[in-house]
Structure formats: structure tokens, C-alpha cells
C-alpha positions, -999 to +999 in steps of 0.1 A: -699-886+609-735-866+616-749-846+589-742-814+578-769-787+589-769-759+569-792-729+581-800-699+559-795-669+572-816-642+545-807-614+567-773-619+560-772-630+528-754-666+538-760-703+541-740-713+571-733-746+592-713-744+626-687-776+625-667-784+657-675-749+668-661-733+637-690-713+612-683-721+580-703-703+552-714-695+518-725-655+509-743-647+480-762-613+465-801-616+452-797-589+420-838-594+406-839-633+397-800-637+399-786-652+431-748-638+427-721-669+446-696-647+454-677-665+484-677-699+502-655-703+532-646-732+551-618-734+579-588-749+571-586-772+597-623-785+583-613-790+547-624-821+532-655-831+553-679-821+524-688-793+541-685-765+513-702-791+493-737-795+518-734-754+520-733-751+479-759-777+474-785-761+499-780-725+482-787-742+444-816-758+461-829-731+476-826-708+442-843-737+426-872-739+447-875-699+443-875-695+408-835-681+412-806-683+381-775-692+399-743-668+387-712-688+403-689-660+408-668-682+435-646-708+419-655-735+446-692-730+431-684-732+395-664-763+402-693-778+422-717-766+392-688-782+366-696-817+388-730-816+390-745-803+355-779-817+365-782-781+379-767-763+349-803-751+338-798-727+367-765-712+358-769-677+342-751-671+310 
């Protein structure tokens, strides 16, 4: 399986990957120095291929490189962050 290419669309507050012609995305809002991640969506036929994880990792890497904290309002992102405690320093309390 080829690597998942994730694009940042800052004008839409979104990270996006197009896989098999279908758009998958992670939506966020910036509030001061906090990235509030509120939605991740992967169409059902594409689930289980690591797409949501790639979107989340890209968003977390973006937050880290831009000095942002992360508020995971999306249940998937909350679970991903629990599974990757090396990023716990970014979580806004």
C-alpha cells in the first residue's frame, strides 16, 4: 500500500488525504495558541487503513512545530493521543 499523502489546507482549517478518489479529513480551529481538533472523517469503505492515524499524526506534528497546544475534542484524536503518550506534553488541560 502506498504511503498516505496528507495535505494541510490552512484556509479551510483542515488536513486532508484523498485515497481511492475519496476525501478524508481532520478539521480544527486555532484559538490563540491552541489547536482544537473537533472532527476526523474517513469514509466507511476506507476505514482500517491508517488514514485517520496519518491525518492525526500530521496535525500533531504541525501543532508541535508551530508551538501550539492541542485540545482533542474528537474522540478518535483523544484515543490516538492516549496510544501515543510521547505527545502528551501538547495536550491542553
